[in-house]
C-alpha positions in Angstrom: 36.9 15.1 163.0 39.3 12.0 161.1 39.1 11.5 157.7 37.9 8.1 158.4 35.2 9.6 161.2 31.4 9.2 159.6 30.4 13.1 160.2 27.4 13.5 162.0 24.2 14.2 160.2 22.9 17.9 159.4 18.7 18.8 160.0 16.8 21.4 158.6 14.1 23.0 159.4 11.3 24.7 157.7 9.1 27.8 159.0 5.9 25.3 158.7 3.7 28.6 161.0 0.7 29.3 159.6 -0.3 31.8 157.2 3.9 31.8 156.1 2.8 30.4 153.1 4.5 27.2 151.3 7.8 28.8 150.2 10.0 27.9 153.3 9.1 23.9 152.7 9.3 24.2 149.4 12.9 25.5 149.5 13.8 23.2 152.6 12.3 20.2 151.0 14.2 20.9 148.1 17.6 21.2 149.8 17.0 18.4 152.0 16.5 16.7 148.9 19.6 18.1 147.1 22.0 16.9 150.3 20.9 13.3 150.1 21.5 13.0 146.5 25.0 13.7 147.3 25.3 11.0 149.7 24.9 13.0 153.4 22.8 12.3 156.1 20.0 14.8 156.0 17.1 15.0 157.8 13.5 17.5 157.3 12.3 18.8 160.5 8.3 17.9 160.8 6.1 18.4 163.9 3.2 17.6 161.7 2.8 14.0 160.8 0.0 14.8 158.4 1.9 16.3 156.3 5.1 14.1 155.9 6.4 13.1 152.8 7.4 9.6 152.9 10.4 10.3 150.2 12.7 12.6 152.2 14.3 11.8 155.1 12.7 13.7 158.0 12.4 13.5 162.0 9.9 14.6 164.4 10.9 16.4 167.3 11.8 13.4 169.9 13.5 12.1 167.5 15.5 15.0 166.6 16.1 15.5 170.0 17.5 12.1 170.3 20.1 12.6 168.0 23.4 12.9 170.2 25.4 15.1 167.9 24.4 17.1 164.2 26.9 18.4 162.5 25.1 21.5 162.1 21.5 22.7 161.5 19.6 24.4 159.1 17.1 26.7 159.8 14.8 28.6 156.9 12.6 30.3 159.1 11.8 33.6 158.1 11.3 34.8 161.4 12.9 32.2 163.9 10.7 32.3 167.0 13.2 32.4 170.2 11.8 29.2 171.7 13.1 27.3 169.5 16.5 29.1 168.7 17.0 28.0 171.9 16.2 24.6 172.0 18.4 24.0 169.3 21.5 26.6 169.9 23.2 24.6 172.6 23.2 21.5 170.5 24.6 22.4 167.2 26.0 25.8 165.3 22.8 27.4 163.7 22.7 28.3 160.4 19.8 31.0 159.3 18.4 31.0 155.6 17.2 34.5 154.7 16.4 35.0 158.7 14.3 38.0 159.8 13.7 38.0 163.4 14.7 39.1 166.9 17.3 35.8 167.2 19.2 36.7 163.6 22.2 38.1 165.0 22.8 35.3 167.5 23.1 32.5 164.0 26.3 31.6 164.0 26.2 31.7 160.5 24.0 34.0 157.7 22.5 33.2 154.6 20.8 35.8 152.3 19.4 34.0 149.1 16.7 37.1 148.5 17.9 40.8 148.2 16.7 43.6 150.8 17.0 44.2 154.9 15.9 40.8 156.7 15.4 42.6 160.6 12.5 44.4 161.0 14.5 47.2 162.5 13.3 50.4 163.8 13.9 51.9 160.7 12.4 49.1 159.0 9.4 49.6 160.8 9.4 53.2 160.0 9.9 52.2 156.4 7.3 50.1 156.7 4.5 52.3 158.1 5.2 54.8 155.6 5.4 52.2 152.7 1.5 52.6 151.8 2.2 56.7 151.5 6.0 57.3 150.0 6.0 54.3 147.7 6.4 56.3 144.5 8.8 58.8 146.0 12.5 58.7 144.8 13.8 59.3 148.0 12.0 56.3 149.9 13.4 54.1 147.2 16.6 54.8 148.1 16.0 55.0 151.6 14.2 51.5 151.5 17.7 50.1 149.4 19.9 51.6 152.1 18.1 49.8 154.5 18.4 46.6 152.6 22.3 46.8 152.5 22.6 47.4 156.4 22.7 44.1 158.9 24.8 42.4 156.2 24.6 38.2 156.6 27.5 36.3 156.0 26.8 35.6 152.1 24.4 37.2 150.1 24.0 34.7 147.1 21.2 34.9 144.8 23.2 32.2 142.8 21.5 29.6 145.7 18.2 30.4 144.2 16.7 27.3 142.5 15.9 28.7 138.6 14.1 27.2 136.3 16.0 25.8 133.0 13.4 26.7 130.9 13.2 30.6 129.8 12.0 33.1 127.7 14.4 34.4 124.4 14.3 37.6 126.4 12.1 39.5 128.0 9.4 41.1 125.7 9.5 43.8 123.8 7.6 47.2 124.9 5.8 47.3 121.7 4.0 44.3 122.2 2.1 45.7 125.2 1.8 49.1 124.0 -0.4 47.7 120.9 -2.4 45.3 123.4 -3.1 47.8 125.5 -3.9 50.2 123.3 -6.3 47.8 121.6 -8.1 46.8 124.5 -8.7 51.1 125.8 -10.1 51.5 122.1 -12.0 48.4 121.2 -12.7 47.4 124.7 -11.4 43.7 124.1 -13.6 43.4 121.3 -13.9 43.2 117.3 -11.0 42.2 114.6 -7.5 43.7 114.6 -6.6 42.0 118.0 -3.1 41.9 118.4 -1.1 39.0 120.1 -2.4 37.5 123.5 -0.4 39.3 126.7 -0.6 36.6 129.0 -0.8 37.6 132.5 0.1 35.1 135.0 -1.2 36.3 138.8 0.3 34.1 141.7 -0.2 34.7 145.0 2.0 31.6 146.9 0.7 28.7 148.4 -1.9 30.5 151.0 -2.5 34.0 149.7 -2.9 34.9 153.4 -4.2 38.6 152.2 -6.5 37.5 149.6 -4.7 39.4 146.8 -5.1 37.0 144.3 -9.3 38.1 143.2 -8.9 41.7 143.5 -5.8 41.8 141.1 -7.9 39.4 138.5 -11.1 41.7 138.9 -8.7 44.8 138.2 -7.7 43.1 135.7 -10.4 42.2 133.9 -12.0 45.9 133.6 -9.4 46.9 131.4 -7.9 43.3 129.6 -9.7 40.3 128.0 -10.5 37.5 130.9 -8.9 34.9 128.8 -5.9 36.9 129.0 -5.0 36.2 132.6 -4.1 32.8 134.2 -4.7 32.6 138.4 -3.0 30.5 140.6 -4.4 29.2 143.1 -1.6 27.7 145.7 -2.7 24.3 148.1 -3.1 26.1 151.1 -5.1 28.3 150.0 -8.7 28.7 151.7 -9.8 32.2 150.8 -11.2 32.0 147.2 -14.0 30.0 147.4 -14.8 26.9 145.0 -17.9 29.3 144.1 -15.8 32.2 143.0 -13.3 29.9 141.7 -16.0 28.7 139.3 -17.3 31.6 138.6 -14.0 33.1 137.0 -13.6 30.2 135.1 -17.2 30.9 133.2 -15.9 34.7 132.4 -12.4 33.1 131.0 -10.3 33.0 133.2 -7.2 30.0 133.6 -7.4 28.8 136.8 -3.8 26.4 138.1 -4.9 24.4 141.1 -1.9 23.7 143.1 0.1 23.5 140.0 3.7 21.9 140.2 6.7 22.7 138.8 5.3 26.1 138.0 9.0 28.0 137.9 9.2 25.4 134.6 6.0 27.1 133.0 7.1 30.7 133.4 8.7 31.0 130.1 4.8 30.9 128.5 3.6 34.3 130.0 4.4 38.4 129.2 4.0 39.4 132.3 4.0 38.1 136.3 1.8 40.0 139.3 2.8 38.3 142.7 4.3 39.4 146.0 8.1 39.8 147.1 9.4 36.3 147.2 10.7 32.9 145.4 8.6 33.5 142.4 9.1 36.7 141.6 12.9 36.1 141.5 12.5 33.1 139.4 10.2 34.7 137.0 13.1 37.7 136.4 15.3 34.5 135.7 13.2 33.5 132.7 13.1 36.9 131.6 9.8 37.4 132.6 8.6 40.8 133.5 7.4 41.2 137.4 4.9 43.6 138.7 4.3 43.2 142.4 1.5 44.2 144.9 2.9 44.1 148.4 0.5 42.2 151.5 2.4 44.1 154.0 4.5 47.8 154.3 7.6 45.5 154.8 7.0 43.6 151.8 6.7 47.2 149.8 10.3 48.4 151.3 11.5 44.5 150.3 10.3 44.9 146.9 11.6 48.2 146.5 15.3 47.7 148.0 15.2 44.9 145.2 14.2 47.7 143.1 11.7 45.9 141.5 8.3 47.3 140.1 5.2 47.7 142.6 1.2 48.5 142.3 1.2 49.2 146.0 0.4 47.9 149.0 -2.7 46.3 150.3 -5.7 44.9 148.8 -6.3 48.8 147.0 -3.3 48.2 145.3 -4.5 44.7 144.1 -7.5 46.8 142.7 -6.0 48.8 140.9 -3.6 47.2 139.0 -5.1 46.8 135.9 -6.1 50.6 135.4 -2.1 51.0 136.3 -0.9 48.4 133.9 -2.8 49.7 131.1 -1.0 53.2 131.3 2.3 53.5 129.2 4.3 55.1 131.7 3.5 52.2 133.8 4.4 48.9 131.5 7.5 51.1 130.3 8.7 51.1 134.0 7.8 47.2 134.7 9.8 46.1 131.5 12.9 48.5 132.5 12.7 48.2 136.3 12.3 43.8 135.7 15.8 43.9 133.2 17.4 45.8 136.0 16.9 43.9 138.6 17.4 40.3 137.1 20.8 42.2 135.4 21.3 43.3 139.2 20.2 40.0 141.1 20.4 37.1 138.8 23.6 35.2 138.3 24.6 33.8 134.7 22.9 30.6 134.0 26.7 29.6 133.2 27.5 29.7 136.8 24.9 28.0 138.8 25.5 27.3 142.2 24.0 24.9 144.5 23.3 25.4 148.1 23.8 22.0 149.1 27.2 21.6 147.4 28.6 24.3 149.4 26.5 23.2 152.9 27.9 19.8 152.7 31.3 20.6 152.6 30.8 22.2 156.4 32.2 20.7 159.4 32.1 23.8 162.2 35.4 23.0 164.0 35.5 23.7 167.3 31.5 23.3 167.3 31.6 27.4 166.5 31.3 27.6 170.7 33.8 29.6 172.7 37.4 28.0 172.9 38.1 29.4 176.1 35.1 29.0 178.5 32.9 26.9 176.1 30.0 28.6 176.6 27.7 28.8 172.9 24.5 30.3 174.6 23.5 32.9 171.8 22.6 35.7 175.0 26.2 35.2 175.7 28.0 36.5 173.0 28.0 39.2 170.8 28.8 39.3 167.1 31.3 41.6 166.0 31.8 40.9 162.5 30.1 38.7 159.8 32.6 37.8 157.2 32.3 35.5 153.9 34.3 32.6 155.6 34.0 33.4 159.1 31.7 35.2 162.2 33.3 36.5 165.3 31.8 37.1 168.1 33.0 38.5 171.8 32.1 36.3 174.8 30.6 37.7 177.6 31.6 35.3 179.9 35.2 35.1 179.7 35.4 38.1 177.5 37.5 36.9 174.5 36.9 38.0 171.2 37.0 34.6 169.0 36.0 33.2 165.4 33.5 30.5 163.9 34.1 28.9 161.0 32.1 26.7 158.9 35.6 25.5 157.4 39.1 24.7 158.4 41.3 27.8 157.1 43.1 27.4 154.2 46.6 27.5 155.8 49.3 24.8 156.1 52.7 25.5 158.3 54.6 24.5 155.7 57.8 26.1 154.4 55.7 28.4 152.4 54.2 30.0 155.1 57.7 31.3 156.6 59.0 31.9 152.9 56.7 33.3 150.2 53.7 34.0 152.9 56.3 35.9 155.4 58.1 37.9 152.5 54.7 39.2 151.5 53.8 40.3 154.8 57.3 42.1 155.8 59.3 42.5 152.6 62.0 39.1 153.6 61.8 35.7 154.4 62.1 34.2 157.8 65.5 33.0 157.2 66.3 36.8 155.9 64.8 38.1 159.2 66.7 35.7 161.1 69.3 38.1 162.9 66.3 40.6 163.9 64.1 38.2 165.2 67.4 37.2 167.7 67.7 40.7 168.4 63.9 40.9 170.0 64.3 37.7 171.7 66.6 39.1 173.5 65.1 41.7 174.8 61.7 39.2 175.6 64.8 36.9 177.5 65.6 40.2 179.1 61.8 40.6 180.7 61.7 37.1 181.4 64.9 36.8 183.7 64.0 39.8 185.4 60.5 37.9 186.9 62.1 34.3 187.6 62.1 33.9 191.0 65.6 33.1 191.6 68.5 32.6 190.0 69.8 29.7 188.1 73.6 28.0 188.0 75.4 26.3 185.1 74.7 23.0 186.8 70.8 23.9 187.2 70.1 26.0 183.5 66.7 27.5 183.1 64.0 25.2 181.3 63.0 26.7 178.7 60.2 25.6 176.1 59.1 27.4 173.2 55.9 26.1 171.3 56.0 27.2 168.4 59.5 27.8 167.9 59.5 27.7 163.6 63.3 28.5 162.9 64.3 28.8 165.7 65.5 32.6 166.5 64.1 32.6 170.5 66.1 29.3 170.7 69.2 30.8 169.6 68.9 33.6 171.7 68.2 31.2 174.9 70.8 28.9 174.0 73.2 31.5 173.5 72.5 33.1 177.0 73.1 29.4 178.5 69.7 28.0 178.9 68.1 24.3 178.5 66.1 25.1 175.5 64.4 23.2 173.3 61.5 23.6 170.8 58.1 22.4 169.1 56.8 23.3 165.6 54.5 21.6 163.5 56.5 22.5 160.1 59.2 19.8 159.4 60.7 22.0 157.4 61.2 24.3 160.6 62.6 21.8 163.0 64.8 20.6 160.1 66.4 24.1 160.1 66.7 24.1 163.7 68.4 20.7 164.1 70.6 21.5 161.3 71.8 25.2 162.4 70.4 26.1 165.4 71.6 22.6 167.4 68.6 22.6 170.1 66.1 19.5 171.1 63.2 19.9 168.9 59.7 18.1 168.0 58.0 18.5 165.0 53.7 18.2 166.4 51.2 19.8 167.9 50.6 21.5 171.2 49.2 20.1 173.3 48.5 16.6 171.7 52.3 16.2 171.1 53.7 13.6 173.7 56.6 16.2 175.2 58.4 13.7 177.3 61.0 13.1 174.8 61.9 16.7 175.3 60.8 17.3 178.8 62.0 14.2 180.1 59.1 14.2 182.3 60.6 17.2 184.0 57.9 20.3 185.0 59.9 23.8 182.5 60.6 26.8 184.3 59.5 29.0 180.9 56.7 28.1 178.2 57.0 30.8 175.7 54.4 30.8 172.6 55.5 33.9 170.0 52.7 34.9 167.7 50.8 30.8 168.5 48.3 31.7 171.3 46.3 32.9 168.8 46.2 29.5 166.3 44.5 27.2 168.9 41.1 26.5 168.0 40.7 24.8 171.8 42.6 27.8 173.8 41.0 26.5 177.2 42.9 23.1 176.2 45.8 24.5 175.4 46.2 26.9 178.5 45.5 24.4 180.8 48.3 21.8 178.6 50.9 25.5 179.3 49.5 25.6 182.9 50.4 21.3 183.2 54.3 22.2 182.1 55.3 24.9 184.4 56.7 24.7 188.2 55.3 27.1 190.4 56.3 30.6 190.0 57.2 29.2 186.1 57.3 32.1 183.6 54.4 32.1 181.1 54.9 34.4 178.5 53.4 35.4 174.5 53.2 37.8 172.0 50.0 38.0 169.9 48.2 40.7 168.0 45.8 43.2 169.9 42.2 44.0 169.5 42.7 47.1 171.5 45.6 48.7 168.9 44.9 51.7 166.8 43.4 49.7 163.6 40.8 47.2 166.0 39.7 51.0 167.3 39.7 53.1 164.3 38.6 50.4 161.8 37.2 47.3 163.8 35.5 45.8 160.7 38.5 46.0 158.7 41.0 44.9 161.8 38.3 41.4 161.4 38.1 41.2 157.6 42.1 41.4 157.7 42.6 39.0 160.4 44.3 35.8 159.3 42.5 32.9 158.3 43.9 30.7 161.2 43.7 33.3 164.2 41.2 31.6 166.0 41.2 34.3 169.4 41.8 38.1 169.4 43.2 39.5 172.7 43.4 42.6 174.3 46.0 43.8 177.5 43.0 44.9 179.2 41.0 41.0 178.5 44.5 38.9 179.2 44.6 38.9 183.2 40.8 38.0 183.6 42.0 34.9 181.1 45.0 34.0 182.4 43.7 33.9 186.1 40.9 31.5 185.1 44.1 28.6 184.7 46.4 29.9 187.4 48.1 32.8 186.2 49.1 36.1 187.2 49.7 38.6 184.2 52.4 40.9 186.0 54.0 43.2 182.8 52.5 43.6 179.5 54.6 45.4 177.2 52.6 46.8 173.6 54.6 46.7 170.6 53.5 46.8 167.0 53.2 50.3 167.2 51.7 52.4 163.1 50.8 56.4 163.9 50.2 55.8 159.8 47.0 53.8 160.6 45.6 56.8 163.2 42.0 58.3 161.9 42.5 62.3 160.0 46.2 62.6 160.9 47.4 59.3 159.9 47.7 60.2 156.4 50.4 62.7 156.9 52.8 60.5 158.9 54.3 58.3 156.4 57.0 59.8 156.9 59.5 58.8 160.3 60.7 61.7 159.9 57.6 64.1 160.2 56.4 65.7 163.4 53.2 64.2 163.6 54.5 61.0 162.9 56.8 61.4 166.0 53.6 62.7 168.0 51.2 60.0 167.4 54.1 57.4 168.1 54.3 58.7 171.5 50.3 59.1 171.9 50.3 54.9 170.9 52.7 53.6 173.3 50.8 55.9 176.1 47.6 54.8 175.4 48.2 51.2 174.3 47.6 51.4 170.9 50.1 49.1 169.3 48.9 46.6 167.2 50.7 43.8 168.8 51.6 42.9 172.4 53.6 40.9 174.8 52.3 39.4 177.7 54.3 38.0 181.1 52.8 35.8 183.5 53.6 33.9 186.9 51.6 30.5 187.7 50.4 30.6 190.8 
């Protein structure tokens, strides 16, 4: 995208299905408001005209589909409907927030703000079924925590929570609870000598679909004074009748109907009873102890995986909340677990992070589609790894492994790229390694020469273009062979060095955007080479078309690139992708190269496996550190036989 070009707008789609509460809609509204405050063109997707908030930029389904291009689409859908997902997946990159549905692994980028397992996998289903019977057992809690660490998102960051500004000085003292509940047990809440009032807030979201509020309040009133209890009734709650509300108020329970800014009032209370959700973490941030009642077995698994105290699952657990609360061991557990959960999940107040600030910088270069066949259908790709700055997919259509990024790679191809950065990897600068690179080039030239259709003469030398020529070692070797060589590179330092020290025609620029006619004179090339360059093309399809257009029939395309089927990619695939340079948009393998090149009119005739690393083999690798050992030589031979090198060279003929 050109710097002067106005970026496309962003669409935010909340979960508005009945029974889903109001947390998703409220979070999306805040996100849209934060985007708009930063000057970003953004719209809230709203297909219910009666619920439109005119103060927030919004669009209905027809209006949103009419927009020609979205920068990306944020979906806060809990378990996004497959039809809705497919509707938008072909139009723009999709960013999922706390996504837990069957579409989770199809999103271009995943952000988990709340902790815990999101996908309803077989393991999570089994844990959810066992939750009513096993939630008190320590091994079960450990299993829930383990489930929460699986199926990771690109970014798991509770710092994106919108936390209250008003906080308690600290979590309440255990002694206050002890005195209060002991007094309740002994004096039935009557008579003189009453300790400080313990203020208990009961809140089960906008809907409270499982109707847990009333059993919790009634259970509490059997053991504590009614005037200690405040009940929040959400705007979508249709299950608590007006008669019930009036009766509770007469008994002394304070009723809060659809309160606004609830998070900023949490610091006034001593205990919150709620279900797993945003309010629980807002309370922890306000240093308010939290005890949960889970509406479903899945919510119980979420509660335990996050290390929060839970009374249990369902209305029966809600009814016994009061009886359990006044037990010394239980309120001790509530306080201790709340303190630990706050330390674990709530970021320090000095380091706030705004989700809108992070997302507003994203552009998704390449639109998160396959850079070879341009397919972005979710069913046609498989997620291989999710990392904070990128996602790796394997395209099921063409077979290439490719990277999707929310932003451009933080790399510039200047002098530091070939000097300091190169030295960090190889122990010497590119200039210092020049003689060795020339020797490698000579071996490659011999292979190319053996594939050329006829012998060239001095009057008609081989015409070769080296794309990404760097400081020119391959050009120097080709020049010494008597070939007519020329180069292209984006680095001004590299181009200057080639001009001054190698003395062959060279241009500064990117392929295939740069006009090459000053180099080629409009004539077709005999050879086009890309040594460790082909993986850098964001638009690989266009680059291969451009290479084919440069070559005459029978000409040679030669390149080298890291191999995804080498020992590193096979033995430790996630680590291999994690350590892949951030500007490598595609990852090749010898087996996939033939079919890929055939799409662009090339016939793969030779591959050379390189980059053998016996020390990277599992089990025996640690014993192969020295080249003098028998194990090193044995593993090196195995790597050669089974093509397990971490890099390879490919040579193809244009047909």
